Z-matrix of the N, CA and C atoms (Angstrom, degrees):
N
C 1 1.477
C 2 1.527 1 109.41
N 3 1.298 2 115.31 1 -43.63
C 4 1.461 3 121.35 2 -178.89
C 5 1.499 4 108.98 3 -60.56
N 6 1.377 5 119.45 4 -45.42
C 7 1.461 6 122.82 5 178.84
C 8 1.499 7 111.32 6 -60.92
N 9 1.324 8 116.18 7 -42.82
C 10 1.459 9 122.86 8 178.76
C 11 1.535 10 110.49 9 -58.61
N 12 1.323 11 116.68 10 -44.74
C 13 1.432 12 119.04 11 177.53
C 14 1.537 13 113.41 12 -62.43
N 15 1.338 14 114.50 13 -42.38
C 16 1.426 15 120.19 14 179.27
C 17 1.542 16 112.21 15 -63.12
N 18 1.328 17 115.11 16 -42.17
C 19 1.487 18 120.93 17 177.49
C 20 1.542 19 107.96 18 -65.67
N 21 1.240 20 117.74 19 -42.79
C 22 1.539 21 121.97 20 179.37
C 23 1.497 22 108.55 21 -59.77
N 24 1.358 23 116.99 22 -47.99
C 25 1.444 24 120.45 23 179.17
C 26 1.527 25 113.93 24 -60.53
N 27 1.361 26 114.64 25 -41.88
C 28 1.476 27 120.33 26 179.22
C 29 1.515 28 108.54 27 -65.03
N 30 1.304 29 120.53 28 -45.21
C 31 1.448 30 122.05 29 179.92
C 32 1.531 31 110.51 30 -63.49
N 33 1.333 32 115.69 31 -45.21
C 34 1.430 33 123.14 32 179.49
C 35 1.504 34 109.37 33 -60.05
N 36 1.360 35 117.66 34 -45.89
C 37 1.442 36 121.54 35 -177.39
C 38 1.512 37 110.21 36 -63.92
N 39 1.327 38 117.97 37 -50.82
C 40 1.487 39 118.69 38 177.72
C 41 1.491 40 113.60 39 -66.86
N 42 1.276 41 118.20 40 -32.67
C 43 1.481 42 122.57 41 176.87
C 44 1.543 43 110.13 42 -61.35
N 45 1.345 44 115.41 43 -43.83
C 46 1.435 45 120.23 44 -177.68
C 47 1.503 46 110.90 45 -69.48
N 48 1.368 47 115.35 46 -40.25
C 49 1.452 48 117.91 47 176.03
C 50 1.490 49 113.36 48 -60.13
N 51 1.344 50 114.57 49 -40.29
C 52 1.465 51 119.61 50 -179.47
C 53 1.542 52 108.37 51 -66.44
N 54 1.354 53 116.38 52 -44.74
C 55 1.393 54 118.86 53 -179.57
C 56 1.528 55 111.72 54 -61.69
N 57 1.354 56 114.36 55 -42.03
C 58 1.441 57 120.03 56 177.00
C 59 1.522 58 109.98 57 -64.39
N 60 1.267 59 119.02 58 -41.44
C 61 1.420 60 122.74 59 176.60
C 62 1.506 61 112.25 60 -58.66
N 63 1.337 62 115.03 61 -46.70
C 64 1.456 63 120.61 62 176.27
C 65 1.498 64 111.88 63 -61.41
N 66 1.332 65 117.45 64 -37.13
C 67 1.446 66 123.42 65 179.19
C 68 1.540 67 108.81 66 -69.82
N 69 1.306 68 119.45 67 -41.45
C 70 1.464 69 123.00 68 174.01
C 71 1.490 70 111.81 69 -62.86
N 72 1.302 71 117.34 70 -41.07
C 73 1.459 72 122.96 71 177.62
C 74 1.503 73 111.16 72 -62.06
N 75 1.328 74 117.58 73 -40.71
C 76 1.443 75 123.39 74 178.25
C 77 1.535 76 109.36 75 -65.54
N 78 1.369 77 116.71 76 -42.88
C 79 1.456 78 120.51 77 179.40
C 80 1.504 79 110.85 78 -60.99
N 81 1.314 80 117.09 79 -40.76
C 82 1.422 81 123.11 80 179.01
C 83 1.520 82 110.31 81 -62.87
N 84 1.299 83 115.39 82 -47.19
C 85 1.483 84 121.19 83 178.32
C 86 1.559 85 110.15 84 -60.48
N 87 1.325 86 116.35 85 -41.89
C 88 1.464 87 118.75 86 178.82
C 89 1.561 88 111.99 87 -62.81
N 90 1.371 89 114.65 88 -41.19
C 91 1.458 90 120.30 89 178.43
C 92 1.502 91 108.65 90 -62.89
N 93 1.309 92 117.82 91 -44.78
C 94 1.476 93 121.58 92 179.72
C 95 1.509 94 111.83 93 -58.61
N 96 1.360 95 116.24 94 -44.84
C 97 1.416 96 122.56 95 -179.01
C 98 1.535 97 109.94 96 -65.75
N 99 1.365 98 118.62 97 -40.20
C 100 1.453 99 116.77 98 179.01
C 101 1.533 100 111.00 99 -70.15
N 102 1.317 101 116.82 100 -30.14
C 103 1.492 102 118.70 101 176.82
C 104 1.500 103 108.97 102 -66.97
N 105 1.274 104 118.97 103 -38.09
C 106 1.485 105 123.43 104 177.15
C 107 1.516 106 110.01 105 -65.90
N 108 1.321 107 115.57 106 -40.88
C 109 1.477 108 119.66 107 178.42
C 110 1.480 109 110.93 108 -66.94
N 111 1.327 110 118.76 109 -35.52
C 112 1.505 111 122.06 110 179.71
C 113 1.464 112 110.21 111 -70.50
N 114 1.271 113 122.75 112 -17.67
C 115 1.513 114 123.97 113 -177.42
C 116 1.602 115 106.13 114 -89.28
N 117 1.337 116 113.03 115 126.65
C 118 1.458 117 118.26 116 176.89
C 119 1.494 118 108.62 117 -128.49
N 120 1.350 119 114.07 118 143.17
C 121 1.503 120 120.37 119 174.20
C 122 1.476 121 107.36 120 -112.01
N 123 1.359 122 110.72 121 142.89
C 124 1.491 123 117.71 122 177.94
C 125 1.532 124 104.78 123 -130.39
N 126 1.349 125 112.54 124 139.64
C 127 1.515 126 117.14 125 174.16
C 128 1.500 127 105.23 126 -118.82
N 129 1.307 128 114.14 127 111.12
C 130 1.472 129 120.15 128 178.78
C 131 1.535 130 109.01 129 -86.05
N 132 1.281 131 112.13 130 123.96
C 133 1.504 132 118.50 131 173.49
C 134 1.520 133 105.81 132 -92.58
N 135 1.293 134 117.56 133 129.99
C 136 1.447 135 120.74 134 175.71
C 137 1.457 136 111.55 135 -115.02
N 138 1.321 137 117.47 136 163.49
C 139 1.440 138 123.57 137 -165.49
C 140 1.550 139 115.89 138 -64.89
N 141 1.344 140 116.61 139 -9.24
C 142 1.463 141 116.98 140 176.89
C 143 1.514 142 110.34 141 -101.67
N 144 1.335 143 117.81 142 21.10
C 145 1.434 144 126.12 143 178.63
C 146 1.523 145 115.18 144 70.47
N 147 1.310 146 118.07 145 7.50
C 148 1.433 147 123.16 146 172.52
C 149 1.516 148 111.24 147 -82.68
N 150 1.279 149 118.16 148 161.41
C 151 1.494 150 121.64 149 179.30
C 152 1.531 151 109.78 150 -129.99
N 153 1.306 152 116.85 151 145.83
C 154 1.435 153 121.67 152 174.12
C 155 1.526 154 106.72 153 -123.70
N 156 1.315 155 115.16 154 124.84
C 157 1.475 156 120.74 155 -178.06
C 158 1.542 157 109.91 156 -98.90
N 159 1.290 158 116.61 157 128.12
C 160 1.419 159 122.14 158 177.54
C 161 1.493 160 111.98 159 -119.48
N 162 1.317 161 115.91 160 149.62
C 163 1.494 162 121.53 161 179.51
C 164 1.521 163 104.83 162 -123.71
N 165 1.334 164 116.07 163 125.55
C 166 1.462 165 121.57 164 179.41
C 167 1.501 166 109.66 165 -117.88
N 168 1.309 167 118.50 166 129.39
C 169 1.418 168 124.89 167 172.52
C 170 1.521 169 106.87 168 -122.33
N 171 1.304 170 117.24 169 177.49
C 172 1.462 171 119.75 170 178.05
C 173 1.518 172 113.24 171 -58.68
N 174 1.378 173 115.48 172 -31.84
C 175 1.440 174 116.81 173 -173.88
C 176 1.518 175 115.14 174 -103.80
N 177 1.394 176 117.89 175 -13.45
C 178 1.437 177 116.92 176 -173.89
C 179 1.465 178 112.34 177 -154.62
N 180 1.311 179 116.65 178 157.73
C 181 1.449 180 126.59 179 173.19
C 182 1.520 181 107.82 180 -122.98
N 183 1.310 182 120.99 181 127.75
C 184 1.466 183 119.80 182 178.60
C 185 1.489 184 107.95 183 -143.38
N 186 1.367 185 113.44 184 156.46
C 187 1.430 186 120.76 185 177.08
C 188 1.561 187 107.24 186 -98.31
N 189 1.304 188 116.25 187 130.54
C 190 1.476 189 121.63 188 -171.20
C 191 1.545 190 112.10 189 -87.04
N 192 1.286 191 117.77 190 -40.38
C 193 1.482 192 119.18 191 -172.43
C 194 1.504 193 114.58 192 -112.90
N 195 1.267 194 117.57 193 48.49
C 196 1.457 195 122.52 194 -175.14
C 197 1.472 196 111.24 195 -118.65
N 198 1.347 197 116.35 196 143.51
C 199 1.415 198 122.43 197 171.54
C 200 1.471 199 112.45 198 -128.95
N 201 1.324 200 115.26 199 15.19
C 202 1.502 201 120.77 200 178.29
C 203 1.514 202 106.95 201 -137.57
N 204 1.365 203 115.82 202 167.15
C 205 1.432 204 120.78 203 173.34
C 206 1.522 205 110.16 204 -62.85
N 207 1.303 206 118.12 205 143.92
C 208 1.480 207 119.35 206 178.43
C 209 1.536 208 106.59 207 -135.60
N 210 1.379 209 115.40 208 137.77
C 211 1.453 210 120.91 209 174.91
C 212 1.496 211 103.78 210 -120.25
N 213 1.345 212 116.18 211 119.02
C 214 1.505 213 120.38 212 172.12
C 215 1.518 214 105.57 213 -96.47
N 216 1.365 215 115.19 214 128.08
C 217 1.428 216 122.05 215 -177.54
C 218 1.544 217 109.40 216 -119.45
N 219 1.330 218 115.84 217 108.04
C 220 1.460 219 121.65 218 -179.28
C 221 1.486 220 111.28 219 -87.58
N 222 1.336 221 117.03 220 127.18
C 223 1.466 222 120.68 221 -177.11
C 224 1.509 223 111.84 222 -142.18
N 225 1.299 224 116.01 223 169.23
C 226 1.463 225 125.40 224 167.77
C 227 1.476 226 109.18 225 -125.65
N 228 1.305 227 117.46 226 157.54
C 229 1.476 228 120.05 227 -179.01
C 230 1.480 229 116.21 228 -73.15
N 231 1.390 230 117.28 229 -18.93
C 232 1.421 231 121.70 230 -179.21
C 233 1.500 232 113.06 231 -91.33
N 234 1.279 233 116.89 232 6.93
C 235 1.484 234 123.02 233 -170.15
C 236 1.563 235 112.30 234 -96.23
N 237 1.311 236 120.46 235 108.91
C 238 1.457 237 120.99 236 -179.97
C 239 1.516 238 112.79 237 -67.29
N 240 1.362 239 119.18 238 -39.70
C 241 1.470 240 117.50 239 176.64
C 242 1.573 241 111.36 240 -62.66
N 243 1.328 242 117.52 241 -27.97
C 244 1.455 243 121.04 242 178.43
C 245 1.535 244 110.21 243 -65.80
N 246 1.311 245 117.29 244 -37.21
C 247 1.444 246 120.79 245 177.94
C 248 1.521 247 110.63 246 -66.76
N 249 1.341 248 117.19 247 -41.74
C 250 1.470 249 119.87 248 175.65
C 251 1.525 250 110.96 249 -65.61
N 252 1.302 251 117.88 250 -38.57
C 253 1.498 252 119.19 251 178.72
C 254 1.518 253 110.12 252 -64.58
N 255 1.376 254 117.94 253 -39.77
C 256 1.410 255 121.31 254 177.48
C 257 1.493 256 113.60 255 -54.68
N 258 1.350 257 116.16 256 -43.26
C 259 1.434 258 121.22 257 177.64
C 260 1.503 259 111.84 258 -60.19
N 261 1.290 260 117.71 259 -46.09
C 262 1.447 261 122.68 260 175.29
C 263 1.546 262 114.65 261 -60.23
N 264 1.342 263 112.68 262 -42.30
C 265 1.467 264 117.68 263 179.65
C 266 1.500 265 113.28 264 -67.83
N 267 1.330 266 118.54 265 -33.01
C 268 1.448 267 118.82 266 175.90
C 269 1.523 268 112.04 267 -64.97
N 270 1.341 269 117.40 268 -36.36
C 271 1.462 270 121.09 269 177.24
C 272 1.549 271 109.62 270 -68.01
N 273 1.344 272 116.42 271 -39.80
C 274 1.480 273 118.47 272 179.08
C 275 1.528 274 109.09 273 -70.43
N 276 1.325 275 120.59 274 -32.62
C 277 1.452 276 121.73 275 -179.69
C 278 1.549 277 109.42 276 -63.83
N 279 1.347 278 116.10 277 -35.24
C 280 1.476 279 118.67 278 179.37
C 281 1.537 280 111.00 279 -69.02
N 282 1.350 281 113.82 280 -39.16
C 283 1.518 282 119.14 281 -176.68
C 284 1.536 283 114.53 282 -73.96
N 285 1.327 284 117.71 283 -37.00
C 286 1.490 285 123.38 284 -171.62
C 287 1.535 286 107.67 285 -111.11
N 288 1.326 287 119.28 286 92.86
C 289 1.420 288 122.94 287 -179.82
C 290 1.529 289 113.43 288 -69.48
N 291 1.366 290 117.73 289 -22.65
C 292 1.455 291 121.35 290 178.86
C 293 1.497 292 112.42 291 -89.71
N 294 1.347 293 118.42 292 10.89
C 295 1.458 294 123.27 293 177.85
C 296 1.540 295 107.89 294 -108.23
N 297 1.331 296 114.40 295 128.10
C 298 1.478 297 120.45 296 173.59
C 299 1.459 298 107.17 297 -104.79
N 300 1.361 299 115.89 298 116.67
C 301 1.473 300 120.46 299 -179.97
C 302 1.530 301 105.79 300 -103.53
N 303 1.319 302 115.03 301 132.15
C 304 1.470 303 121.30 302 179.23
C 305 1.534 304 107.09 303 -131.02
N 306 1.325 305 111.99 304 125.19
C 307 1.449 306 119.46 305 174.94
C 308 1.498 307 114.11 306 -90.33
N 309 1.264 308 120.05 307 132.55
C 310 1.449 309 124.32 308 177.87
C 311 1.487 310 105.10 309 -119.05
N 312 1.392 311 113.68 310 107.48
C 313 1.452 312 119.24 311 -175.91
C 314 1.516 313 109.15 312 -110.93
N 315 1.310 314 115.31 313 138.00
C 316 1.488 315 119.28 314 176.81
C 317 1.564 316 108.39 315 -62.81
N 318 1.263 317 115.73 316 143.51
C 319 1.457 318 121.54 317 175.78
C 320 1.582 319 115.03 318 84.87
N 321 1.281 320 116.49 319 -2.38
C 322 1.456 321 119.41 320 177.78
C 323 1.484 322 110.18 321 -89.19
N 324 1.347 323 119.45 322 105.75
C 325 1.440 324 121.95 323 -169.65
C 326 1.572 325 112.53 324 -106.46
N 327 1.311 326 116.41 325 -20.91
C 328 1.490 327 117.58 326 -177.73
C 329 1.501 328 112.69 327 -143.46
N 330 1.319 329 115.39 328 171.95
C 331 1.443 330 120.04 329 -177.35
C 332 1.531 331 114.77 330 -58.87
N 333 1.290 332 113.45 331 -40.29
C 334 1.552 333 118.99 332 -179.37
C 335 1.546 334 107.99 333 -59.27
N 336 1.298 335 118.92 334 -43.55
C 337 1.456 336 120.42 335 -179.06
C 338 1.563 337 110.48 336 -67.68
N 339 1.350 338 115.59 337 -39.53
C 340 1.427 339 121.45 338 178.66
C 341 1.523 340 112.53 339 -61.07
N 342 1.318 341 114.31 340 -44.10
C 343 1.456 342 119.86 341 179.85
C 344 1.515 343 111.61 342 -67.33
N 345 1.402 344 115.98 343 -39.50
C 346 1.453 345 120.62 344 178.27
C 347 1.550 346 110.97 345 -62.40
N 348 1.364 347 115.35 346 -43.78
C 349 1.493 348 120.49 347 179.46
C 350 1.541 349 108.54 348 -62.36
N 351 1.327 350 116.87 349 -43.87
C 352 1.409 351 119.59 350 178.72
C 353 1.516 352 114.46 351 -61.43
N 354 1.295 353 116.63 352 -43.50
C 355 1.529 354 123.78 353 -179.49
C 356 1.518 355 109.02 354 -68.96
N 357 1.325 356 117.82 355 -47.40
C 358 1.508 357 121.85 356 -174.19
C 359 1.491 358 109.75 357 -62.58
N 360 1.321 359 115.88 358 -32.55
C 361 1.517 360 117.63 359 -174.62
C 362 1.541 361 112.36 360 -104.54
N 363 1.368 362 116.00 361 2.46
C 364 1.449 363 119.91 362 178.25
C 365 1.536 364 113.13 363 61.76
N 366 1.327 365 115.82 364 37.60
C 367 1.457 366 121.39 365 -176.28
C 368 1.550 367 110.56 366 -73.19
N 369 1.320 368 116.27 367 135.98
C 370 1.449 369 120.21 368 176.86
C 371 1.482 370 110.02 369 -101.29
N 372 1.312 371 117.26 370 23.02
C 373 1.474 372 122.44 371 178.25
C 374 1.535 373 108.82 372 -142.35
N 375 1.312 374 116.11 373 174.09
C 376 1.439 375 121.89 374 -170.14
C 377 1.528 376 112.57 375 -85.26
N 378 1.349 377 114.19 376 160.67
C 379 1.459 378 123.35 377 179.69
C 380 1.530 379 106.74 378 -123.09
N 381 1.333 380 117.72 379 122.80
C 382 1.487 381 120.85 380 173.33
C 383 1.509 382 111.66 381 -80.11
N 384 1.315 383 113.92 382 153.75
C 385 1.460 384 119.43 383 179.90
C 386 1.524 385 110.97 384 -144.00
N 387 1.274 386 116.10 385 166.40
C 388 1.506 387 120.27 386 172.92
C 389 1.478 388 113.66 387 104.65
N 390 1.338 389 113.26 388 179.31
C 391 1.490 390 117.88 389 -175.07
C 392 1.556 391 111.20 390 -72.10
N 393 1.287 392 118.45 391 -30.01
C 394 1.515 393 119.19 392 177.16
C 395 1.508 394 111.66 393 -65.14
N 396 1.350 395 117.87 394 -38.35
C 397 1.464 396 122.94 395 177.07
C 398 1.544 397 109.38 396 -60.28
N 399 1.346 398 114.76 397 -47.64
C 400 1.460 399 117.11 398 179.89
C 401 1.515 400 111.26 399 -71.70
N 402 1.316 401 117.93 400 -31.86
C 403 1.470 402 122.23 401 177.29
C 404 1.540 403 109.20 402 -63.86
N 405 1.322 404 118.50 403 -39.97
C 406 1.413 405 123.19 404 -179.12
C 407 1.519 406 110.73 405 -65.72
N 408 1.339 407 116.48 406 -41.35
C 409 1.491 408 120.25 407 175.85
C 410 1.497 409 110.26 408 -59.06
N 411 1.327 410 117.81 409 -47.75
C 412 1.477 411 123.07 410 177.47
C 413 1.493 412 114.38 411 -60.97
N 414 1.339 413 117.18 412 -42.87
C 415 1.448 414 122.03 413 -176.71
C 416 1.515 415 111.35 414 -68.03
N 417 1.342 416 117.09 415 -29.10
C 418 1.439 417 119.36 416 -179.81
C 419 1.498 418 113.66 417 -88.41
N 420 1.329 419 117.62 418 -3.56
C 421 1.471 420 120.92 419 -179.23
C 422 1.472 421 113.58 420 55.06
N 423 1.359 422 116.30 421 43.05
C 424 1.454 423 121.42 422 178.18
C 425 1.506 424 105.50 423 -67.01
N 426 1.313 425 117.88 424 124.10
C 427 1.425 426 123.46 425 177.22
C 428 1.493 427 115.39 426 -116.44
N 429 1.344 428 117.20 427 -25.33
C 430 1.463 429 122.66 428 175.64
C 431 1.500 430 113.01 429 -116.39
N 432 1.291 431 119.26 430 143.12
C 433 1.396 432 123.17 431 -179.31
C 434 1.536 433 110.26 432 -124.53
N 435 1.294 434 119.44 433 145.87
C 436 1.467 435 125.74 434 1.35
C 437 1.518 436 109.60 435 -78.52
N 438 1.299 437 117.41 436 153.69
C 439 1.462 438 125.51 437 174.17
C 440 1.486 439 107.47 438 -130.04
N 441 1.345 440 116.79 439 128.56
C 442 1.423 441 120.79 440 -173.78
C 443 1.543 442 111.09 441 -130.32
N 444 1.373 443 115.13 442 149.06
C 445 1.453 444 120.79 443 178.36
C 446 1.534 445 107.63 444 -133.47
N 447 1.384 446 115.45 445 127.03
C 448 1.415 447 119.59 446 -179.23
C 449 1.513 448 106.55 447 -105.95
N 450 1.366 449 116.84 448 130.93
C 451 1.465 450 126.45 449 176.21
C 452 1.483 451 113.79 450 -112.87
N 453 1.350 452 116.74 451 141.00
C 454 1.434 453 119.18 452 174.80
C 455 1.523 454 112.06 453 -79.32
N 456 1.294 455 120.07 454 179.90
C 457 1.445 456 122.52 455 -174.75
C 458 1.505 457 114.56 456 -68.72
N 459 1.347 458 117.94 457 -11.78
C 460 1.453 459 122.52 458 176.70
C 461 1.567 460 110.38 459 -93.07
N 462 1.357 461 114.82 460 -2.10
C 463 1.445 462 117.66 461 177.38
C 464 1.532 463 115.61 462 92.57
N 465 1.363 464 115.36 463 4.96
C 466 1.471 465 121.29 464 -179.36
C 467 1.480 466 111.48 465 -89.43
N 468 1.314 467 114.51 466 145.15
C 469 1.530 468 119.77 467 177.53
C 470 1.491 469 108.17 468 -66.08
N 471 1.365 470 114.72 469 128.30
C 472 1.476 471 119.11 470 173.38
C 473 1.504 472 109.70 471 -94.62
N 474 1.395 473 114.61 472 -45.79
C 475 1.441 474 119.36 473 -174.08
C 476 1.566 475 107.08 474 -159.64
N 477 1.352 476 114.84 475 146.84
C 478 1.451 477 117.67 476 171.78
C 479 1.522 478 106.38 477 -124.08
N 480 1.318 479 114.13 478 154.07
C 481 1.452 480 120.92 479 -172.17
C 482 1.521 481 109.94 480 -131.74
N 483 1.316 482 117.61 481 131.79
C 484 1.445 483 122.51 482 172.49
C 485 1.550 484 106.20 483 -104.38
N 486 1.319 485 114.66 484 123.68
C 487 1.428 486 119.19 485 176.93
C 488 1.501 487 112.93 486 89.81
N 489 1.342 488 114.76 487 -171.60
C 490 1.482 489 122.08 488 -179.40
C 491 1.535 490 109.66 489 -67.98
N 492 1.376 491 115.90 490 124.86
C 493 1.425 492 122.40 491 -177.06
C 494 1.502 493 108.86 492 -95.84
N 495 1.336 494 115.03 493 128.77
C 496 1.513 495 117.15 494 172.67
C 497 1.519 496 108.71 495 -60.59
N 498 1.331 497 120.58 496 132.88
C 499 1.405 498 122.06 497 179.55
C 500 1.568 499 113.75 498 -55.17
N 501 1.347 500 116.77 499 -35.64
C 502 1.460 501 121.09 500 -178.56
C 503 1.562 502 109.01 501 -63.92
N 504 1.331 503 118.33 502 -40.78
C 505 1.432 504 123.27 503 179.48
C 506 1.550 505 108.98 504 -63.97
N 507 1.288 506 114.66 505 -45.20
C 508 1.488 507 117.65 506 -177.64
C 509 1.549 508 109.80 507 -66.45
N 510 1.349 509 115.77 508 -40.14
C 511 1.487 510 116.85 509 178.97
C 512 1.480 511 112.09 510 -66.24
N 513 1.341 512 118.91 511 -36.90
C 514 1.416 513 122.24 512 178.70
C 515 1.570 514 109.30 513 -60.30
N 516 1.343 515 116.43 514 -47.30
C 517 1.437 516 120.72 515 -178.52
C 518 1.548 517 111.40 516 -68.31
N 519 1.300 518 117.17 517 -32.79
C 520 1.494 519 120.88 518 175.83
C 521 1.512 520 108.70 519 -63.35
N 522 1.286 521 116.44 520 -48.57
C 523 1.463 522 121.52 521 -178.21
C 524 1.542 523 109.63 522 -64.18
N 525 1.267 524 117.85 523 -39.43
C 526 1.485 525 123.17 524 177.71
C 527 1.521 526 109.86 525 -63.29
N 528 1.336 527 117.34 526 -37.10
C 529 1.495 528 120.91 527 -175.67
C 530 1.551 529 114.56 528 -82.32
N 531 1.367 530 114.74 529 -13.46
C 532 1.434 531 117.20 530 -177.28
C 533 1.532 532 113.14 531 -69.86
């Protein structure tokens, strides 16, 4: 009887560990799947037929296929500070040839609209369009405009800006990121 109890305890002990191990394994798989779900890729199409690929996770946003500085500028058409920011950005675009500025405007769904926005506002930089541009706005929970993000040439975020950015501040960060 004593041997039977010992055997039962050993079987029970190893059975529980195995079950716990399977449970831990399932939890790890669940965490890996949620990490994969949390990762999103966006391909921004811009009006000169180029594309910018971004990867967003819970903890970071990065540009995958860039070898230059990039400034993403999120705007809406009803935003007066956005118009002022566009004027500043056009001057900066002339000054910094290694900086790619891309405007992401709500409601711009196709290339025709992107070109019209660029022409109407005299922009010296590109405008992104399509569902990935709008998806990026939504995924970042942009609530105030303008909202801008500066990336270095490795695709890492250098600085993000809420609201109208003084040109001196932006130039300082561009020079620092070069």
